[in-house]
All heavy atoms as TSV, in Angstrom:
chain	resi	resn	atom	element	x	y	z
A	1	MET	N	N	98.693	104.223	100.469
A	1	MET	CA	C	97.639	105.140	100.817
A	1	MET	C	C	97.641	105.425	102.313
A	1	MET	O	O	97.393	106.548	102.717
A	1	MET	CB	C	96.299	104.569	100.377
A	1	MET	CG	C	96.090	104.635	98.887
A	1	MET	SD	S	94.474	104.047	98.409
A	1	MET	CE	C	94.959	102.616	97.491
A	2	ALA	N	N	97.907	104.403	103.093
A	2	ALA	CA	C	97.948	104.591	104.541
A	2	ALA	C	C	99.066	105.543	104.946
A	2	ALA	O	O	98.965	106.218	105.967
A	2	ALA	CB	C	98.122	103.256	105.244
A	3	LEU	N	N	100.104	105.622	104.139
A	3	LEU	CA	C	101.221	106.521	104.422
A	3	LEU	C	C	100.987	107.921	103.852
A	3	LEU	O	O	101.843	108.787	103.956
A	3	LEU	CB	C	102.510	105.941	103.848
A	3	LEU	CG	C	102.955	104.628	104.469
A	3	LEU	CD1	C	104.157	104.069	103.719
A	3	LEU	CD2	C	103.284	104.811	105.937
A	4	GLU	N	N	99.834	108.110	103.222
A	4	GLU	CA	C	99.461	109.388	102.619
A	4	GLU	C	C	100.461	109.845	101.568
A	4	GLU	O	O	100.860	111.000	101.504
A	4	GLU	CB	C	99.239	110.450	103.696
A	4	GLU	CG	C	98.092	110.115	104.618
A	4	GLU	CD	C	97.802	111.201	105.644
A	4	GLU	OE1	O	98.332	112.321	105.517
A	4	GLU	OE2	O	97.029	110.926	106.569
A	5	VAL	N	N	100.865	108.903	100.733
A	5	VAL	CA	C	101.721	109.215	99.594
A	5	VAL	C	C	100.949	108.878	98.322
A	5	VAL	O	O	100.039	108.051	98.345
A	5	VAL	CB	C	103.055	108.425	99.646
A	5	VAL	CG1	C	103.866	108.820	100.867
A	5	VAL	CG2	C	102.808	106.936	99.631
A	6	PRO	N	N	101.277	109.532	97.226
A	6	PRO	CA	C	100.567	109.241	95.971
A	6	PRO	C	C	100.696	107.776	95.575
A	6	PRO	O	O	101.736	107.153	95.793
A	6	PRO	CB	C	101.274	110.139	94.957
A	6	PRO	CG	C	101.873	111.229	95.774
A	6	PRO	CD	C	102.256	110.598	97.082
A	7	VAL	N	N	99.634	107.248	94.989
A	7	VAL	CA	C	99.595	105.835	94.614
A	7	VAL	C	C	99.298	105.713	93.126
A	7	VAL	O	O	98.441	106.410	92.595
A	7	VAL	CB	C	98.509	105.092	95.424
A	7	VAL	CG1	C	98.363	103.654	94.949
A	7	VAL	CG2	C	98.822	105.150	96.905
A	8	VAL	N	N	100.013	104.806	92.482
A	8	VAL	CA	C	99.788	104.456	91.082
A	8	VAL	C	C	99.493	102.972	91.050
A	8	VAL	O	O	100.221	102.184	91.652
A	8	VAL	CB	C	101.044	104.782	90.231
A	8	VAL	CG1	C	100.880	104.275	88.819
A	8	VAL	CG2	C	101.332	106.271	90.244
A	9	CYS	N	N	98.419	102.578	90.388
A	9	CYS	CA	C	98.115	101.148	90.303
A	9	CYS	C	C	97.477	100.819	88.962
A	9	CYS	O	O	96.997	101.695	88.253
A	9	CYS	CB	C	97.239	100.691	91.468
A	9	CYS	SG	S	95.652	101.471	91.589
A	10	SER	N	N	97.484	99.533	88.637
A	10	SER	CA	C	96.959	99.096	87.347
A	10	SER	C	C	95.450	99.296	87.282
A	10	SER	O	O	94.742	99.247	88.283
A	10	SER	CB	C	97.334	97.642	87.073
A	10	SER	OG	O	96.813	96.806	88.077
A	11	ASP	N	N	94.998	99.493	86.078
A	11	ASP	CA	C	93.603	99.816	85.798
A	11	ASP	C	C	92.771	98.536	85.713
A	11	ASP	O	O	92.301	98.153	84.653
A	11	ASP	CB	C	93.552	100.596	84.483
A	11	ASP	CG	C	92.175	101.122	84.158
A	11	ASP	OD1	O	91.286	101.050	85.023
A	11	ASP	OD2	O	91.983	101.611	83.037
A	12	ILE	N	N	92.604	97.868	86.857
A	12	ILE	CA	C	91.786	96.665	86.898
A	12	ILE	C	C	90.577	96.942	87.793
A	12	ILE	O	O	90.633	97.815	88.662
A	12	ILE	CB	C	92.577	95.437	87.388
A	12	ILE	CG1	C	93.119	95.646	88.800
A	12	ILE	CG2	C	93.715	95.107	86.415
A	12	ILE	CD1	C	93.766	94.397	89.396
A	13	PRO	N	N	89.481	96.237	87.568
A	13	PRO	CA	C	88.231	96.544	88.269
A	13	PRO	C	C	88.331	96.624	89.791
A	13	PRO	O	O	87.770	97.529	90.403
A	13	PRO	CB	C	87.297	95.406	87.839
A	13	PRO	CG	C	87.798	95.027	86.488
A	13	PRO	CD	C	89.298	95.174	86.575
A	14	VAL	N	N	89.039	95.701	90.418
A	14	VAL	CA	C	89.076	95.706	91.879
A	14	VAL	C	C	89.750	96.964	92.421
A	14	VAL	O	O	89.310	97.534	93.406
A	14	VAL	CB	C	89.740	94.425	92.430
A	14	VAL	CG1	C	91.219	94.386	92.102
A	14	VAL	CG2	C	89.522	94.324	93.933
A	15	PHE	N	N	90.812	97.424	91.762
A	15	PHE	CA	C	91.473	98.647	92.211
A	15	PHE	C	C	90.586	99.859	91.978
A	15	PHE	O	O	90.545	100.778	92.788
A	15	PHE	CB	C	92.820	98.831	91.515
A	15	PHE	CG	C	93.869	97.846	91.926
A	15	PHE	CD1	C	94.929	97.551	91.085
A	15	PHE	CD2	C	93.820	97.196	93.155
A	15	PHE	CE1	C	95.915	96.646	91.449
A	15	PHE	CE2	C	94.792	96.279	93.537
A	15	PHE	CZ	C	95.838	96.017	92.674
A	16	LYS	N	N	89.878	99.872	90.844
A	16	LYS	CA	C	88.983	100.996	90.555
A	16	LYS	C	C	87.839	101.042	91.565
A	16	LYS	O	O	87.399	102.098	91.977
A	16	LYS	CB	C	88.446	100.904	89.135
A	16	LYS	CG	C	89.509	101.144	88.092
A	16	LYS	CD	C	88.915	101.248	86.733
A	16	LYS	CE	C	89.161	102.686	86.326
A	16	LYS	NZ	N	88.649	103.030	85.039
A	17	GLU	N	N	87.363	99.874	91.965
A	17	GLU	CA	C	86.277	99.800	92.946
A	17	GLU	C	C	86.729	100.314	94.306
A	17	GLU	O	O	86.008	101.062	94.969
A	17	GLU	CB	C	85.816	98.344	93.065
A	17	GLU	CG	C	84.698	98.135	94.056
A	17	GLU	CD	C	84.309	96.673	94.161
A	17	GLU	OE1	O	84.484	95.924	93.186
A	17	GLU	OE2	O	83.840	96.278	95.237
A	18	ILE	N	N	87.909	99.963	94.702
A	18	ILE	CA	C	88.407	100.336	96.023
A	18	ILE	C	C	88.926	101.764	96.058
A	18	ILE	O	O	88.585	102.544	96.940
A	18	ILE	CB	C	89.516	99.369	96.476
A	18	ILE	CG1	C	88.920	97.991	96.703
A	18	ILE	CG2	C	90.204	99.875	97.736
A	18	ILE	CD1	C	89.940	96.908	96.928
A	19	ALA	N	N	89.731	102.116	95.094
A	19	ALA	CA	C	90.422	103.405	95.151
A	19	ALA	C	C	89.674	104.540	94.464
A	19	ALA	O	O	89.920	105.698	94.757
A	19	ALA	CB	C	91.813	103.258	94.551
A	20	ALA	N	N	88.803	104.218	93.548
A	20	ALA	CA	C	88.005	105.218	92.825
A	20	ALA	C	C	88.890	106.292	92.214
A	20	ALA	O	O	89.722	106.003	91.374
A	20	ALA	CB	C	86.927	105.783	93.721
A	21	THR	N	N	88.730	107.530	92.657
A	21	THR	CA	C	89.468	108.641	92.050
A	21	THR	C	C	90.675	109.056	92.872
A	21	THR	O	O	91.276	110.089	92.605
A	21	THR	CB	C	88.537	109.854	91.878
A	21	THR	OG1	O	88.059	110.250	93.170
A	21	THR	CG2	C	87.370	109.543	90.974
A	22	ASN	N	N	91.028	108.284	93.859
A	22	ASN	CA	C	92.093	108.683	94.785
A	22	ASN	C	C	93.487	108.198	94.407
A	22	ASN	O	O	94.431	108.425	95.146
A	22	ASN	CB	C	91.754	108.198	96.197
A	22	ASN	CG	C	90.493	108.851	96.689
A	22	ASN	OD1	O	90.413	110.065	96.793
A	22	ASN	ND2	N	89.480	108.047	96.943
A	23	VAL	N	N	93.615	107.523	93.275
A	23	VAL	CA	C	94.922	107.064	92.816
A	23	VAL	C	C	95.050	107.355	91.319
A	23	VAL	O	O	94.065	107.668	90.656
A	23	VAL	CB	C	95.134	105.549	93.065
A	23	VAL	CG1	C	95.004	105.206	94.530
A	23	VAL	CG2	C	94.177	104.721	92.243
A	24	LYS	N	N	96.243	107.224	90.812
A	24	LYS	CA	C	96.471	107.351	89.369
A	24	LYS	C	C	96.541	105.951	88.790
A	24	LYS	O	O	97.291	105.107	89.273
A	24	LYS	CB	C	97.771	108.094	89.077
A	24	LYS	CG	C	97.834	109.479	89.669
A	24	LYS	CD	C	96.846	110.412	89.023
A	24	LYS	CE	C	97.023	111.805	89.637
A	24	LYS	NZ	N	95.916	112.655	89.413
A	25	PHE	N	N	95.726	105.683	87.775
A	25	PHE	CA	C	95.682	104.362	87.161
A	25	PHE	C	C	96.504	104.329	85.878
A	25	PHE	O	O	96.626	105.333	85.185
A	25	PHE	CB	C	94.241	103.977	86.816
A	25	PHE	CG	C	93.371	103.767	88.017
A	25	PHE	CD1	C	92.479	104.741	88.418
A	25	PHE	CD2	C	93.459	102.599	88.750
A	25	PHE	CE1	C	91.682	104.555	89.534
A	25	PHE	CE2	C	92.666	102.403	89.865
A	25	PHE	CZ	C	91.771	103.387	90.252
A	26	PHE	N	N	97.052	103.165	85.571
A	26	PHE	CA	C	97.737	102.948	84.297
A	26	PHE	C	C	97.174	101.705	83.646
A	26	PHE	O	O	96.666	100.803	84.308
A	26	PHE	CB	C	99.260	102.843	84.474
A	26	PHE	CG	C	99.709	101.653	85.266
A	26	PHE	CD1	C	99.996	100.452	84.639
A	26	PHE	CD2	C	99.850	101.736	86.646
A	26	PHE	CE1	C	100.422	99.357	85.372
A	26	PHE	CE2	C	100.282	100.641	87.382
A	26	PHE	CZ	C	100.563	99.454	86.748
A	27	SER	N	N	97.229	101.677	82.323
A	27	SER	CA	C	96.711	100.536	81.562
A	27	SER	C	C	97.575	99.307	81.788
A	27	SER	O	O	98.803	99.394	81.798
A	27	SER	CB	C	96.680	100.861	80.072
A	27	SER	OG	O	95.849	101.966	79.840
A	28	VAL	N	N	96.921	98.190	81.942
A	28	VAL	CA	C	97.623	96.922	82.145
A	28	VAL	C	C	98.470	96.618	80.909
A	28	VAL	O	O	98.057	96.870	79.785
A	28	VAL	CB	C	96.607	95.782	82.392
A	28	VAL	CG1	C	97.298	94.439	82.545
A	28	VAL	CG2	C	95.760	96.086	83.610
A	29	ASN	N	N	99.656	96.110	81.116
A	29	ASN	CA	C	100.588	95.731	80.046
A	29	ASN	C	C	101.060	96.911	79.199
A	29	ASN	O	O	101.411	96.732	78.038
A	29	ASN	CB	C	99.986	94.649	79.140
A	29	ASN	CG	C	99.708	93.372	79.885
A	29	ASN	OD1	O	100.457	92.979	80.764
A	29	ASN	ND2	N	98.612	92.719	79.547
A	30	SER	N	N	101.062	98.100	79.769
A	30	SER	CA	C	101.532	99.268	79.032
A	30	SER	C	C	102.572	100.014	79.857
A	30	SER	O	O	102.226	100.765	80.774
A	30	SER	CB	C	100.366	100.195	78.693
A	30	SER	OG	O	100.842	101.397	78.144
A	31	SER	N	N	103.812	99.810	79.520
A	31	SER	CA	C	104.871	100.503	80.247
A	31	SER	C	C	104.800	102.012	80.008
A	31	SER	O	O	105.137	102.803	80.883
A	31	SER	CB	C	106.241	99.956	79.852
A	31	SER	OG	O	106.451	100.096	78.462
A	32	GLU	N	N	104.335	102.411	78.838
A	32	GLU	CA	C	104.180	103.838	78.542
A	32	GLU	C	C	103.124	104.473	79.452
A	32	GLU	O	O	103.324	105.545	80.016
A	32	GLU	CB	C	103.792	104.039	77.072
A	32	GLU	CG	C	103.685	105.500	76.683
A	32	GLU	CD	C	103.367	105.668	75.213
A	32	GLU	OE1	O	103.990	104.978	74.386
A	32	GLU	OE2	O	102.504	106.504	74.908
A	33	SER	N	N	102.009	103.785	79.627
A	33	SER	CA	C	100.952	104.275	80.509
A	33	SER	C	C	101.439	104.344	81.956
A	33	SER	O	O	101.148	105.302	82.674
A	33	SER	CB	C	99.723	103.368	80.411
A	33	SER	OG	O	98.719	103.783	81.288
A	34	LEU	N	N	102.203	103.341	82.370
A	34	LEU	CA	C	102.758	103.326	83.721
A	34	LEU	C	C	103.687	104.513	83.930
A	34	LEU	O	O	103.576	105.242	84.920
A	34	LEU	CB	C	103.515	102.022	83.981
A	34	LEU	CG	C	104.316	101.940	85.285
A	34	LEU	CD1	C	103.421	102.147	86.498
A	34	LEU	CD2	C	105.058	100.618	85.362
A	35	SER	N	N	104.593	104.743	82.987
A	35	SER	CA	C	105.532	105.849	83.141
A	35	SER	C	C	104.816	107.195	83.147
A	35	SER	O	O	105.156	108.087	83.929
A	35	SER	CB	C	106.612	105.805	82.057
A	35	SER	OG	O	106.052	105.997	80.782
A	36	GLU	N	N	103.798	107.367	82.304
A	36	GLU	CA	C	103.026	108.615	82.294
A	36	GLU	C	C	102.328	108.828	83.636
A	36	GLU	O	O	102.297	109.947	84.158
A	36	GLU	CB	C	101.998	108.602	81.172
A	36	GLU	CG	C	102.591	108.771	79.794
A	36	GLU	CD	C	101.552	108.625	78.695
A	36	GLU	OE1	O	100.340	108.502	78.994
A	36	GLU	OE2	O	101.956	108.610	77.515
A	37	SER	N	N	101.764	107.773	84.195
A	37	SER	CA	C	101.077	107.873	85.484
A	37	SER	C	C	102.039	108.267	86.596
A	37	SER	O	O	101.713	109.091	87.456
A	37	SER	CB	C	100.395	106.555	85.837
A	37	SER	OG	O	99.363	106.278	84.935
A	38	ILE	N	N	103.221	107.691	86.580
A	38	ILE	CA	C	104.213	108.017	87.604
A	38	ILE	C	C	104.645	109.473	87.480
A	38	ILE	O	O	104.674	110.210	88.467
A	38	ILE	CB	C	105.433	107.074	87.515
A	38	ILE	CG1	C	105.020	105.654	87.923
A	38	ILE	CG2	C	106.576	107.577	88.388
A	38	ILE	CD1	C	106.068	104.599	87.650
A	39	VAL	N	N	104.961	109.900	86.260
A	39	VAL	CA	C	105.390	111.281	86.046
A	39	VAL	C	C	104.288	112.254	86.452
A	39	VAL	O	O	104.530	113.252	87.138
A	39	VAL	CB	C	105.819	111.504	84.577
A	39	VAL	CG1	C	106.017	112.979	84.274
A	39	VAL	CG2	C	107.084	110.715	84.280
A	40	ASN	N	N	103.049	111.973	86.067
A	40	ASN	CA	C	101.923	112.846	86.421
A	40	ASN	C	C	101.679	112.871	87.925
A	40	ASN	O	O	101.328	113.898	88.495
A	40	ASN	CB	C	100.649	112.426	85.695
A	40	ASN	CG	C	100.730	112.681	84.212
A	40	ASN	OD1	O	101.479	113.538	83.751
A	40	ASN	ND2	N	99.967	111.923	83.443
A	41	THR	N	N	101.879	111.752	88.572
A	41	THR	CA	C	101.663	111.659	90.016
A	41	THR	C	C	102.717	112.436	90.787
A	41	THR	O	O	102.417	113.070	91.794
A	41	THR	CB	C	101.671	110.182	90.469
A	41	THR	OG1	O	100.620	109.507	89.790
A	41	THR	CG2	C	101.463	110.058	91.961
A	42	LEU	N	N	103.947	112.417	90.307
A	42	LEU	CA	C	105.019	113.126	91.001
A	42	LEU	C	C	104.760	114.626	91.085
A	42	LEU	O	O	105.133	115.262	92.062
A	42	LEU	CB	C	106.361	112.865	90.308
A	42	LEU	CG	C	106.910	111.456	90.465
A	42	LEU	CD1	C	108.157	111.278	89.602
A	42	LEU	CD2	C	107.206	111.141	91.918
A	43	GLY	N	N	104.073	115.183	90.088
A	43	GLY	CA	C	103.801	116.615	90.087
A	43	GLY	C	C	102.441	116.979	90.633
A	43	GLY	O	O	102.114	118.157	90.777
A	44	ALA	N	N	101.632	115.986	90.977
A	44	ALA	CA	C	100.256	116.246	91.416
A	44	ALA	C	C	100.175	116.468	92.922
A	44	ALA	O	O	101.050	116.055	93.676
A	44	ALA	CB	C	99.364	115.073	91.021
A	45	GLU	N	N	99.089	117.115	93.308
A	45	GLU	CA	C	98.827	117.283	94.738
A	45	GLU	C	C	98.404	115.949	95.325
A	45	GLU	O	O	97.799	115.129	94.652
A	45	GLU	CB	C	97.685	118.293	94.925
A	45	GLU	CG	C	98.005	119.380	95.914
A	45	GLU	CD	C	96.894	120.397	95.988
A	45	GLU	OE1	O	96.936	121.347	95.207
A	45	GLU	OE2	O	96.017	120.216	96.836
A	46	ASN	N	N	98.691	115.723	96.584
A	46	ASN	CA	C	98.387	114.456	97.238
A	46	ASN	C	C	96.910	114.396	97.614
A	46	ASN	O	O	96.450	115.107	98.489
A	46	ASN	CB	C	99.271	114.300	98.473
A	46	ASN	CG	C	99.130	112.943	99.104
A	46	ASN	OD1	O	98.262	112.161	98.744
A	46	ASN	ND2	N	99.978	112.644	100.052
A	47	ASP	N	N	96.163	113.513	96.939
A	47	ASP	CA	C	94.740	113.333	97.218
A	47	ASP	C	C	94.483	112.199	98.192
A	47	ASP	O	O	93.343	111.896	98.507
A	47	ASP	CB	C	93.978	113.030	95.922
A	47	ASP	CG	C	93.961	114.203	94.977
A	47	ASP	OD1	O	94.056	115.344	95.461
A	47	ASP	OD2	O	93.836	113.984	93.761
A	48	ASN	N	N	95.523	111.535	98.674
A	48	ASN	CA	C	95.329	110.384	99.538
A	48	ASN	C	C	94.754	110.737	100.894
A	48	ASN	O	O	94.222	109.883	101.588
A	48	ASN	CB	C	96.631	109.604	99.705
A	48	ASN	CG	C	97.018	108.934	98.401
A	48	ASN	OD1	O	96.183	108.322	97.752
A	48	ASN	ND2	N	98.256	109.079	98.012
A	49	VAL	N	N	94.838	111.988	101.296
A	49	VAL	CA	C	94.213	112.405	102.551
A	49	VAL	C	C	92.713	112.189	102.456
A	49	VAL	O	O	92.078	111.722	103.392
A	49	VAL	CB	C	94.553	113.877	102.859
A	49	VAL	CG1	C	93.807	114.352	104.082
A	49	VAL	CG2	C	96.048	114.048	103.043
A	50	ILE	N	N	92.143	112.490	101.284
A	50	ILE	CA	C	90.712	112.255	101.065
A	50	ILE	C	C	90.427	110.765	101.219
A	50	ILE	O	O	89.469	110.361	101.862
A	50	ILE	CB	C	90.291	112.733	99.668
A	50	ILE	CG1	C	90.433	114.248	99.581
A	50	ILE	CG2	C	88.859	112.310	99.360
A	50	ILE	CD1	C	90.297	114.796	98.172
A	51	PHE	N	N	91.270	109.944	100.623
A	51	PHE	CA	C	91.087	108.499	100.704
A	51	PHE	C	C	91.110	108.046	102.156
A	51	PHE	O	O	90.274	107.272	102.585
A	51	PHE	CB	C	92.189	107.780	99.915
A	51	PHE	CG	C	92.005	106.297	99.875
A	51	PHE	CD1	C	91.258	105.714	98.882
A	51	PHE	CD2	C	92.564	105.485	100.842
A	51	PHE	CE1	C	91.077	104.344	98.848
A	51	PHE	CE2	C	92.392	104.120	100.815
A	51	PHE	CZ	C	91.644	103.546	99.809
A	52	ASN	N	N	92.060	108.540	102.924
A	52	ASN	CA	C	92.181	108.123	104.315
A	52	ASN	C	C	90.973	108.541	105.147
A	52	ASN	O	O	90.614	107.861	106.092
A	52	ASN	CB	C	93.471	108.668	104.929
A	52	ASN	CG	C	94.681	107.939	104.393
A	52	ASN	OD1	O	94.595	106.790	103.995
A	52	ASN	ND2	N	95.795	108.625	104.367
A	53	LYS	N	N	90.347	109.662	104.820
A	53	LYS	CA	C	89.146	110.087	105.539
A	53	LYS	C	C	87.933	109.267	105.117
A	53	LYS	O	O	87.040	109.030	105.897
A	53	LYS	CB	C	88.895	111.573	105.295
A	53	LYS	CG	C	89.908	112.467	105.969
A	53	LYS	CD	C	89.647	113.923	105.688
A	53	LYS	CE	C	90.732	114.783	106.320
A	53	LYS	NZ	N	90.582	116.194	105.966
A	54	GLU	N	N	87.930	108.848	103.859
A	54	GLU	CA	C	86.809	108.074	103.332
A	54	GLU	C	C	86.852	106.625	103.787
A	54	GLU	O	O	85.826	105.992	103.974
A	54	GLU	CB	C	86.843	108.142	101.802
A	54	GLU	CG	C	85.671	107.496	101.125
A	54	GLU	CD	C	85.733	107.657	99.621
A	54	GLU	OE1	O	86.294	108.647	99.139
A	54	GLU	OE2	O	85.226	106.767	98.934
A	55	PHE	N	N	88.037	106.085	103.989
A	55	PHE	CA	C	88.201	104.684	104.336
A	55	PHE	C	C	88.804	104.524	105.731
A	55	PHE	O	O	89.816	103.863	105.904
A	55	PHE	CB	C	89.064	103.979	103.289
A	55	PHE	CG	C	88.369	103.832	101.961
A	55	PHE	CD1	C	88.562	104.775	100.966
A	55	PHE	CD2	C	87.502	102.786	101.728
A	55	PHE	CE1	C	87.919	104.654	99.746
A	55	PHE	CE2	C	86.844	102.657	100.518
A	55	PHE	CZ	C	87.055	103.601	99.518
A	56	THR	N	N	88.165	105.094	106.710
A	56	THR	CA	C	88.612	104.920	108.091
A	56	THR	C	C	88.220	103.524	108.565
A	56	THR	O	O	87.352	102.870	107.974
A	56	THR	CB	C	87.972	105.961	109.028
A	56	THR	OG1	O	86.556	105.750	109.041
A	56	THR	CG2	C	88.299	107.387	108.588
A	57	VAL	N	N	88.833	103.071	109.632
A	57	VAL	CA	C	88.508	101.760	110.194
A	57	VAL	C	C	87.029	101.706	110.556
A	57	VAL	O	O	86.334	100.720	110.277
A	57	VAL	CB	C	89.387	101.455	111.432
A	57	VAL	CG1	C	88.908	100.202	112.137
A	57	VAL	CG2	C	90.846	101.332	111.031
A	58	GLU	N	N	86.522	102.775	111.146
A	58	GLU	CA	C	85.114	102.804	111.563
A	58	GLU	C	C	84.175	102.698	110.364
A	58	GLU	O	O	83.206	101.932	110.384
A	58	GLU	CB	C	84.818	104.097	112.338
A	58	GLU	CG	C	85.514	104.192	113.673
A	58	GLU	CD	C	86.981	104.630	113.571
A	58	GLU	OE1	O	87.427	105.126	112.506
A	58	GLU	OE2	O	87.688	104.451	114.568
A	59	LYS	N	N	84.456	103.452	109.315
A	59	LYS	CA	C	83.587	103.406	108.129
A	59	LYS	C	C	83.671	102.055	107.430
A	59	LYS	O	O	82.646	101.518	106.992
A	59	LYS	CB	C	83.959	104.526	107.166
A	59	LYS	CG	C	83.513	105.889	107.636
A	59	LYS	CD	C	83.791	106.950	106.602
A	59	LYS	CE	C	83.307	108.300	107.097
A	59	LYS	NZ	N	83.507	109.347	106.089
A	60	MET	N	N	84.874	101.506	107.322
A	60	MET	CA	C	85.020	100.211	106.659
A	60	MET	C	C	84.349	99.100	107.469
A	60	MET	O	O	83.686	98.230	106.915
A	60	MET	CB	C	86.499	99.887	106.435
A	60	MET	CG	C	87.183	100.816	105.446
A	60	MET	SD	S	86.418	100.827	103.804
A	60	MET	CE	C	86.735	99.158	103.271
A	61	THR	N	N	84.488	99.140	108.786
A	61	THR	CA	C	83.842	98.146	109.643
A	61	THR	C	C	82.335	98.215	109.488
A	61	THR	O	O	81.661	97.190	109.346
A	61	THR	CB	C	84.234	98.363	111.114
A	61	THR	OG1	O	85.651	98.322	111.226
A	61	THR	CG2	C	83.623	97.309	112.009
A	62	SER	N	N	81.814	99.422	109.489
A	62	SER	CA	C	80.376	99.623	109.322
A	62	SER	C	C	79.891	99.060	107.986
A	62	SER	O	O	78.843	98.411	107.913
A	62	SER	CB	C	80.058	101.112	109.413
A	62	SER	OG	O	78.719	101.350	109.114
A	63	LYS	N	N	80.659	99.281	106.934
A	63	LYS	CA	C	80.282	98.774	105.612
A	63	LYS	C	C	80.304	97.240	105.572
A	63	LYS	O	O	79.423	96.626	104.975
A	63	LYS	CB	C	81.203	99.348	104.542
A	63	LYS	CG	C	80.945	100.827	104.292
A	63	LYS	CD	C	81.898	101.390	103.260
A	63	LYS	CE	C	81.664	102.871	103.075
A	63	LYS	NZ	N	82.545	103.468	102.059
A	64	TYR	N	N	81.316	96.632	106.212
A	64	TYR	CA	C	81.371	95.178	106.251
A	64	TYR	C	C	80.199	94.599	107.047
A	64	TYR	O	O	79.598	93.590	106.652
A	64	TYR	CB	C	82.695	94.682	106.844
A	64	TYR	CG	C	83.828	94.657	105.850
A	64	TYR	CD1	C	84.948	95.446	106.035
A	64	TYR	CD2	C	83.763	93.840	104.736
A	64	TYR	CE1	C	85.988	95.429	105.117
A	64	TYR	CE2	C	84.806	93.808	103.815
A	64	TYR	CZ	C	85.911	94.604	104.007
A	64	TYR	OH	O	86.934	94.585	103.100
A	65	ILE	N	N	79.864	95.206	108.146
A	65	ILE	CA	C	78.733	94.737	108.947
A	65	ILE	C	C	77.456	94.805	108.136
A	65	ILE	O	O	76.639	93.872	108.145
A	65	ILE	CB	C	78.607	95.557	110.257
A	65	ILE	CG1	C	79.770	95.205	111.184
A	65	ILE	CG2	C	77.259	95.317	110.946
A	65	ILE	CD1	C	79.875	96.086	112.411
A	66	LYS	N	N	77.268	95.886	107.384
A	66	LYS	CA	C	76.086	96.031	106.544
A	66	LYS	C	C	76.025	94.924	105.491
A	66	LYS	O	O	74.964	94.350	105.230
A	66	LYS	CB	C	76.087	97.403	105.864
A	66	LYS	CG	C	74.858	97.671	105.054
A	66	LYS	CD	C	74.878	99.060	104.459
A	66	LYS	CE	C	73.649	99.281	103.604
A	66	LYS	NZ	N	73.653	100.577	102.936
A	67	ILE	N	N	77.171	94.609	104.905
A	67	ILE	CA	C	77.210	93.526	103.898
A	67	ILE	C	C	76.815	92.202	104.523
A	67	ILE	O	O	76.005	91.450	103.972
A	67	ILE	CB	C	78.622	93.423	103.275
A	67	ILE	CG1	C	78.885	94.632	102.392
A	67	ILE	CG2	C	78.776	92.124	102.499
A	67	ILE	CD1	C	80.314	94.755	101.910
A	68	TYR	N	N	77.347	91.899	105.707
A	68	TYR	CA	C	77.016	90.631	106.377
A	68	TYR	C	C	75.548	90.581	106.770
A	68	TYR	O	O	74.921	89.527	106.716
A	68	TYR	CB	C	77.896	90.426	107.603
A	68	TYR	CG	C	79.347	90.114	107.257
A	68	TYR	CD1	C	80.382	90.822	107.846
A	68	TYR	CD2	C	79.665	89.125	106.334
A	68	TYR	CE1	C	81.713	90.540	107.537
A	68	TYR	CE2	C	80.986	88.843	106.012
A	68	TYR	CZ	C	81.995	89.555	106.623
A	68	TYR	OH	O	83.308	89.290	106.315
A	69	GLU	N	N	74.989	91.705	107.175
A	69	GLU	CA	C	73.568	91.739	107.558
A	69	GLU	C	C	72.654	91.505	106.366
A	69	GLU	O	O	71.593	90.923	106.502
A	69	GLU	CB	C	73.248	93.067	108.219
A	69	GLU	CG	C	73.835	93.223	109.605
A	69	GLU	CD	C	73.610	94.594	110.217
A	69	GLU	OE1	O	73.283	95.558	109.484
A	69	GLU	OE2	O	73.785	94.714	111.446
A	70	GLU	N	N	73.083	91.955	105.203
A	70	GLU	CA	C	72.265	91.754	103.991
A	70	GLU	C	C	72.281	90.308	103.571
A	70	GLU	O	O	71.401	89.757	103.020
A	70	GLU	CB	C	72.781	92.652	102.856
A	70	GLU	CG	C	72.502	94.109	103.106
A	70	GLU	CD	C	73.132	95.010	102.031
A	70	GLU	OE1	O	73.813	94.494	101.118
A	70	GLU	OE2	O	72.964	96.231	102.133
């Protein structure tokens, strides 16, 4: 994501929480789902720029500080 290239990752809660709609997910233990995600990602527009704007160092630092304050 930092390199602004399309990302494919497994459909587990932590990745969904962090990446939300900015990556292509595949079902765990499904090679068919993985291959479909890769093929679909290769033809898709790059949405990682949105991710990089949403998760800047400043925004992430601010969010961590808020968590520690709570």
